[in-house]
C-alpha positions in Angstrom: 14.1 -9.7 -13.3 12.4 -7.7 -10.5 14.3 -5.0 -8.6 14.3 -4.9 -4.8 13.6 -1.4 -3.5 15.0 -0.7 0.1 12.6 0.9 2.3 14.2 4.2 3.5 12.9 5.7 6.7 13.0 9.1 7.9 15.3 7.9 10.7 17.6 6.6 8.0 17.5 10.1 6.1 18.1 11.8 9.4 21.1 9.8 10.2 22.7 10.4 7.0 21.7 14.0 6.8 23.5 14.5 10.3 26.6 12.6 8.7 26.6 15.0 5.7 26.2 18.0 7.9 29.3 17.1 9.8 31.5 16.6 6.5 33.2 19.3 4.5 30.7 18.8 1.8 27.7 19.9 3.8 24.8 22.4 2.6 21.9 23.7 4.3 19.8 21.4 6.4 17.2 21.0 3.5 20.0 20.2 1.0 21.5 17.7 3.2 18.1 16.1 3.8 17.3 15.8 0.3 20.9 14.5 -0.6 20.7 11.9 2.0 17.4 10.8 0.6 18.7 10.4 -2.8 21.9 8.6 -1.6 19.9 6.0 0.5 17.6 5.4 -2.5 20.5 4.9 -4.8 19.5 7.9 -7.1 22.3 9.4 -9.0 24.1 12.4 -7.4 23.1 14.9 -10.1 19.4 13.8 -10.0 16.9 16.3 -11.1 15.5 18.3 -8.0 14.1 21.8 -7.7 16.1 24.9 -7.1 16.4 26.1 -3.5 13.0 27.5 -2.3 10.9 25.5 -4.8 8.7 22.7 -3.9 9.6 19.1 -5.0 6.0 18.6 -6.0 5.1 15.2 -7.3 6.9 13.0 -9.7 9.6 11.2 -7.8 7.0 8.8 -6.2 8.7 8.9 -2.9 7.9 10.6 0.3 10.7 13.1 1.3 9.4 15.6 3.8 11.9 18.0 5.1 13.1 17.5 8.7 11.1 19.1 11.5 14.1 19.7 13.7 15.9 23.0 13.5 
Protein backbone atom coordinates (compact mmCIF):
# COMPACT_ATOMS: atom_id res chain seq x y z
CA UNK A 1 0.00 0.00 0.00
CA UNK A 2 1.58 3.33 -1.00
CA UNK A 3 2.10 5.95 1.66
CA UNK A 4 1.02 9.52 1.14
CA UNK A 5 3.57 12.17 1.97
CA UNK A 6 2.31 15.59 2.88
CA UNK A 7 4.19 18.47 1.35
CA UNK A 8 5.47 20.65 4.16
CA UNK A 9 6.28 24.19 3.09
CA UNK A 10 8.60 26.66 4.79
CA UNK A 11 5.50 28.71 5.60
CA UNK A 12 4.00 25.71 7.42
CA UNK A 13 7.22 25.21 9.37
CA UNK A 14 7.50 28.91 10.18
CA UNK A 15 3.92 29.00 11.45
CA UNK A 16 4.41 25.95 13.69
CA UNK A 17 7.83 27.16 14.89
CA UNK A 18 6.20 30.42 15.96
CA UNK A 19 3.51 28.50 17.85
CA UNK A 20 6.22 26.49 19.60
CA UNK A 21 8.14 29.68 20.44
CA UNK A 22 5.06 31.00 22.24
CA UNK A 23 4.69 27.85 24.35
CA UNK A 24 6.32 26.82 27.62
CA UNK A 25 8.25 24.12 25.71
CA UNK A 26 10.16 26.44 23.39
CA UNK A 27 13.85 26.26 22.64
CA UNK A 28 16.09 28.37 20.45
CA UNK A 29 14.76 29.60 17.10
CA UNK A 30 16.72 26.86 15.34
CA UNK A 31 15.49 24.14 17.71
CA UNK A 32 11.90 25.32 17.26
CA UNK A 33 12.33 25.30 13.46
CA UNK A 34 13.65 21.75 13.39
CA UNK A 35 11.04 20.54 15.88
CA UNK A 36 8.27 22.08 13.78
CA UNK A 37 9.58 20.38 10.66
CA UNK A 38 9.72 17.01 12.40
CA UNK A 39 6.21 17.39 13.80
CA UNK A 40 4.71 18.41 10.46
CA UNK A 41 6.40 15.53 8.65
CA UNK A 42 5.14 13.10 11.31
CA UNK A 43 8.60 12.11 12.49
CA UNK A 44 8.91 10.80 16.04
CA UNK A 45 9.74 13.41 18.68
CA UNK A 46 12.99 11.68 19.56
CA UNK A 47 14.20 11.57 15.95
CA UNK A 48 17.93 11.56 15.53
CA UNK A 49 19.24 15.03 14.85
CA UNK A 50 22.61 16.73 15.19
CA UNK A 51 23.75 18.34 18.39
CA UNK A 52 23.42 22.13 18.55
CA UNK A 53 25.98 23.80 16.33
CA UNK A 54 26.36 20.83 13.99
CA UNK A 55 25.07 20.67 10.44
CA UNK A 56 22.23 18.30 9.63
CA UNK A 57 24.13 17.19 6.52
CA UNK A 58 22.37 14.72 4.28
CA UNK A 59 20.43 11.62 5.02
CA UNK A 60 16.98 12.82 5.99
CA UNK A 61 16.01 13.37 2.37
CA UNK A 62 14.11 16.56 3.14
CA UNK A 63 14.87 20.21 2.82
CA UNK A 64 14.90 21.83 6.21
CA UNK A 65 16.70 25.17 6.01
CA UNK A 66 16.90 27.31 9.08
CA UNK A 67 14.74 30.42 9.06
CA UNK A 68 16.27 33.60 7.69
CA UNK A 69 14.35 35.84 10.04
CA UNK A 70 16.05 36.83 13.29
